[in-house]
N, C-alpha and C positions, 0 to 999 in steps of 0.2 A: 504494500500500500504506500509506503514512504517513497519507494523507488518510482512508482507511478506518478505521485505528486511532484517529485523532483523532475521527472521527464516532461510533464506538462508545463511546469514553471520554466524550464529550460527552453522548451518550444516557444512559449509566449515571449520570452526574453529575446530569442533569436528573431522572431517575427517583428517585434517592436524595433530592434536594431536595423533590420532590413528596410522597414518602412521609413525610419529616420534617415537612413543613408540615401534612399531614393528621393526624399524630399529636400535634401540639403543642396545648397549651391556649391559649386567647386570653389575652393579657396585659391586665389591667384598665387602663383609662385613669387617669392621675393624677387623684385627687379623686373617682373613681368610688366609689359607696357600695354595700355589700353589704346584703342583706336584714336588717332590724332584727329582733332577738329580741323575741318577744311572749310574754305569759303571766303568771300570777300570781307567778312567781319574780322577774320583772324589775321593777326599780324600787324597791321598799321596802327598808329596812334590816332585816336578819335578825340578831337577837342569839342567841348560843349559849344553849341551854337545857340540853341533856344531851349527854354523850359516851356512846355505847352506849345502853343502855335506861334507866339510872338514875343515872349519875354526874354530879354537878354539880361544876364546877371553880371554884376561887377564884383569880382572876387579878387582876393590877394594873389592868387595864382589861377591859371586857366584850368578849369575842371577838364579832366581827360581820362580815357580808359585805353587799355591795350589788352586784347584777348590773345592768349598764347595757344599754340597747338595742343598743349596738354590739358586745356580746359580751365586754366587759371586766368583770372582777370585782375589787373592791377591798375593803379592810376591815382587820381586825386579828385576829391569832391569840391575843390577850390580852397579849402582850409586844411583838410586832413588827407593823409595818404589812405588809400583803400585797397583792399584785396578781397578775393573770394573765388567762386567757381562759376562757370557758365556752361549751360547745355544748349546746343543748337539742334533743332529738329525739323521734321518735314513741314512744308508750308511756311518757311521762315519763322518757325517757332523759336523763341529765345527765353531762357530762364536763368536768372542770376540767383545763386544760393551762397550761403555762408559768408555774406558780405560783412566785413569788419573794417572799421576805420580807427585811426589814431584819435585822440581826444584833445587836440589843441584848442585853446581859447581863441575865438575868432569873432569879430563883430558881425560877420555874415554867417553865423552858425545856422540860422534858420534856412538860408538859401542853400548851404551845404547839405543840410538834411533833405531838402527838396531834390537835390541831384541824386543822392543815394535812394530816396523814395521812388524816383522815376525808374531807377534800375530795378528795384525790388518789385515794382508793379509791371515791368515790361513783360509782354506776352508774345508779341510778334515784332518783327523789324522789316524795314524796307530800305534798300539801298538805291539811291538815284544819283548817278555820277559820283560826286565826292561827298554825298550826304548820307547819313545813317539816321533813320527815324524810328523811334520806339512807339509802339501802340499798346494800350492796355487791353484787358480781356473784352472790354466793351467797344473796341476799335477806336477809342478816343486817342488822339495824338498826345503822347506824354512829353515828347521833346525831341530835339535833333542834335546831331553831332556832325562835324565836318572833318574829313580825313586830313590829317596833317602830313604833308609830304616834305 
């Protein structure tokens, strides 16, 4: 009787381990690379042109972003350095995540928060010549950037 109970417990344990192994994701090997981001957004520096459709900001330094092929974004909100991650998807989908900034005191702090807020709310983008425009989920224009060459 004890042997039968042990065999059933062992069978249940092996079944549970098999199911767990089937449902888990593979762990990437150390140093493994993910697919690089590609497209016209990746690589160049983009300087802030407008917030919304017509508001130009006067900041201590020019707000800008650079999207790297590894999915990192870096730049400045006009007062603070910023960094984070970006995902690009089908249909010009864009999503910024893990955005973080330094916390320098700046008289234009509210405008700097508007720049990062625009990025956090970006849902899609459009590139027209040297301009990059972000749109929100409601298709409202959030702001525009100009390619810095």
